N, C-alpha and C positions, 0 to 999 in steps of 0.2 A: 559408487556405481558409475560406470561409464555409459554415457548415452551414445549409441551408435546410429549413424545416419545411413540408411540403405538406399537401394535403387528406387524404392517407393517411399522415400522419406517425406516428412511433412512439407507441404508446399501450398502456396495460394492456389485457389481454383483457377484463376485467370492471372496471367502475368502482364505487367505493364512494361513499356519500353524502358531500357536502361536510362538512368538519369545522368546527365553530363557531370563529370567529377567536380566542376566548379559551381554546381548548383546544389543548394541545400535540399535534401530529400523532403518531399511533402510528408506531413504527419501521417501515421497509419490511421489514426482516428482524429477527426476534427469536429468540434462543436462550434458553430457560428451563430452567436446571438440566440441561443436556444432557450425557449421557455416551454413549460408544460403545465397545463391546468386541466384538472379532471372536472367535468361539468357536474352540476347538482344532480343527485340521483336518489329517488325514493325518499324524498324529504330531507336528505342530507345536503348541506351546502357544497358549493364548488370548492376544490382544493388546489391551491397553487403549489405544485411539487417542485418546480425548478423555475428560476428566473434569471434571464440574461447570462446563460452559461456560455463561456467562450474560452476554449483552450484546445491545445493539440497534444496528442500522445505520439512521441517520436517512434519511428520504425525500429523494431528490434529492442525496444526499451522494456523495463518493468516499472510501471507507474502505479502508485497507490492512490485510491480515492477513499478518503476516510471521513467519517461523520457519525454522529449519534443516530439512534433510531428516529426516523422521521425527517432526516436531513435531506432526503431525495436520492439516496444511493440506488435504490431499486428502480426508480424511474429512469435514472441515468443508464443502467444496464439495459432496460427494455427499449430505450431509444437506440442504443448501439446495435442491438441484435434485431432491430426492426419490428419488435412486438408492439411497440407504441409509436405513434407519430407525434412530432412536436407541435405544440400549438402555434409556435412561431420559431423561425430560424431553420437551420439545416444541419444534418449530421452526415458527415462523410466517413466512410470506412474503405480504406485502401483505394482512395480516389473516386469512389462512387457515392453519390448522394443516396444513401440507403433510406432516408426519410421520404424520398420521392419514388421508391420502388414498390411494386405490388405484384401479386400473383407469382408466375413462374420466375420472373426476374428477381423477386425478393427471395424466393426459396433458394435460387442459385447463390445469391449473395450470402445468405445465412449459412451455407455450407463452409464458407471461409471464416466463420466466427464460431469458435468452440466455446462451450459453457461448462463450468464446473460448479456444482451446487453444494450448499451447506449440508443437506441431508442425503446426498449421493444420488437420489432419484433413479435407483436401479430397479429393473423389473424383477420381482421375486421369482417369477416362473422361468427365468432364463439364467443360464450359467454365466460365469464371468465372461467367457468367450462369446456367448450369445448376446450379452449386453453390449459388448464392444462392436459386434457385427451389425447391430440394429441400424445405425445410421448408414452403413454401407449397403444394406439390403434396400433401404428406402431410396438410396441414390442409384440403385439399379446395377450394382457391381455383380460380376459373375461369382459363382460359388468358389471357384478356385482362387480368384483374386482376393475374395473376402478371407479365405482361409490363410493365405499368405500374409495379408495385412494384419489380421488379428494376432498371428504368431509374432510378427514384428513388434506390435504394440505391447503385447504381454511381456516381451523381453525388454522393451523400452522402459516400462514402469517397474521392472524387476519383480514380476509376480507370475511368471510362466507356470509355476507349479500349482497355481490355483485356477487354471483355465476351466476345469470342469466342476468347480465348486459353485454353489448357489449363494446369493447374498446373505442368507441366514447363517451360513457356515463361515462367513468372513468377519474379521475385525473391522473396526471403523477405518483404520488406516488402509487396510486392504481394499475395502469398498471404495475409498477415495482414489486409490491408485487405478482401480477399474474405471471410475468416473473420469479420471484424467485421460486414460487411454481411449475411452469412448469419445471424449471431447476432441481428441486429436485424430480421430479415425479418417475423416475426409480431407485431411491436410490443411487445416486452417492457418490463416496468416495472423489471426488475432485470437487470444485465449482469454476469456473472461472468468475470473475467479470470484464468485459471489459468496463471501463469508465461508470459503471452502474449508477452513480449519477450525471454525467456531465450535464444532461438535467433537473435536479431538483433544486428547490430552497433550500436555506440552511437549513430551518427547516425540510423539507421533507427528505433531504439528511441525517440529523442526525437520523431521525426515521428509515430509511432504513439501515443505518450502525448499529444501535442498534439491528435491526432484524437479521442482519448477525452475529453479535456478539453472540446473543442468540442461533442461529442455530449452530454456531461453538462450543459453550460451552456445549450445551445440547446434540448434536448429534455427535460431534467429526468430522464433515466434514472439510477437509482441504480446506482453502479458499485462492485463489491467486487473489489479487487486482491489476488489470492493470489500471494505472491512470497517469494523468499529474498533479494531485492536491495533494499537500503535506498535505492539511487539511484532506483528506480521510485517508492517511497513518497514520497521527498523531492520529486520533481518534480510528483507528481499528487495525492496524498492530503492530506486535512486531519486526519482521524482515523486512528488506528492501533491495532491489536490485536496484541500480541506473544505468540506461542505458543512453549512449550517443553515437550517431553515430554507433550503432550496437554493442557496446562493454560494458562490465560491468566496470564501473569506481570506484564504491564503493559498498560494501555490508556488512551487519552486523545488530546488534541490532539498532533500530531506534534512540534511545537516544545516543548511541555511535557515530553513523554516523553524527548526526546533532549537537553534541557538539564538534566534532573534524572533520569538513568537510575538505577533502583534494582536492577535485576537484571543479572547478568553477561552474559546473552545480549544484552540491550539495549545494554550498554556495548560489546560487540563489534561490533554493528551501527553504533553511533556512530563507532567507529574507522574503519569502512569508508566511512562517509559523508564525514567530515571529513579522513580520512587522518591521517598523522602531521604535525602542524603544526610539529614540531621539525626544523629543518634539519640536514643531516648534519654540517655544521661544528660545530654545537652538541652534537648527540647523541654524537658521537665523543669529546667532552671530559667528558661527564657521569661523575661518580664517585658510588658509593653512600654514601661516608662524607665528612663535612665535614672540611676542613683549615683551619687558620688563614687568615683573609682570604677564604674562599670565600663565594659567595652561593648560597642555595637556589634551585632551579629548580622551579616549579610550573606546572601547566596548569589553566586555569580556563575553564569553559564559560559564555558570556555570551549574552544575548538582546537583540536590538534593534540598530538601525543604529549608534548611538553608544555602545553598551554598553562597548566596549573602552576608548575614551578616558576615559569617565566613571569606570570602575573604577580605572584606573591613577591618575588624579588624586585620587580619593577615598582610595585607600590611601596615597598620598604625603602628603596632608593629615592623615589620621588618625594615622599613625605617624611623621611627620616624617622620612621616608626616601625616597631616590630609587629607586623601583621601576622596574626596566628592562623595557620591552616587547621581548622577545628575538625573538619571531616571532608571527604571527597568521594565521588563516585565517577568512574569513567566508563562509558559504554560506546559501542560502535553503532552508528546510525548512518545509513546510506553509504557505507564504505568508509566513513570518516569517524575519528574519535571525537566524542562530545562528552564534556565533563560538567558535573555540578559540584562546585566548591563552596564550602561554608567557611567564611573567614571571620575572624575577630579583629575589630579595628579599635584600638585604644584611643583615648583623647576625648575632646569635647565635641559638641554638635557642629562647630565650625569646621573642625578637621573632617568629620564624617561627611559633611556637605561637599567638601573639596574632593574627597575620595569618590563619592558618588558621581560628581560632575566629571571627574577624570575618566571614570569607567563609561559613563554615558557618551561622552565625546568620542570614545573609541569603539562604540557600537556593541558594548557588552550588555547583556540582559541581566539586571540586578533586582533582587528582592530584599527588602528590609525585613528581618525576622524578629528583632527585638534586642534586648540587652541582657547581659549576664555579668556577674561579679568577676 
């Protein structure tokens, strides 16, 4: 699908002066020392949802915010779109301190922030076209302008033939396309995707993520993916922020984070992405203790198309030993190849210690799996 930009293509509600070429653009979204605590209510204790959140989302980027349930993702979203105020710190969106806005000024700022929901949030009494038109009606657009804009957006999300259908007549993927079109109606500069693919099957998820990638590439809209699914971040994002218990535990380029995970929650996401690269025929033979003649089995994360072959040959030359490549899985994360290699290292514990030290010094992430005959 080709995304076409028309005369009324998506644009920020208000434009800022051009930035000098030698000055790095300010982030589209910026959290400055933000904390959020919900006060005690009806006998329930106060809840610290976010603590000392400090990061920026580059303009025109696709950034993933990933965390388990209760990590603080929903609070993060509500701070970006101004539905909640931080207990401490400030939140800037497109240069404006949205945490300091209220009333009419807040409503104007919110028009520049589109929102895609997990369960679509379409009005059952309105057609697809009517749902897309709603934010334009609220913004006071004329009927003729609304009709033009709705047609453009239906074409944009490749669902023009469903304009007169009601939500009950649409599939999940079609509903989400309508939701995306509605989120883009007023020309936002930021698009928030809050678990937008969680209710969809894998094939539909891929098509929706492809659509978002095209929208980002062709229209330059900054996209923030709020998710608990690393497969979504892997396919679409370049930068990732990992939340756990209301705090940022890791952030950076997706490939960097998941080839050198430092936090347990990140490591668990990595397992979900790459799966278990150890085949059942091998894992069933793994033993926790070495017996005479056994080889040690280790798992190493590598980066780059030829990283696996290069690493095995380097280890063989360095230690004059036949390192066995027992299994491997290569995936693409953040636009770069990331691999999980399972290696067999013969020899005694002294040799294994040297191999592990060699890998550690070169910043490889290594896991000891056990021993096999």
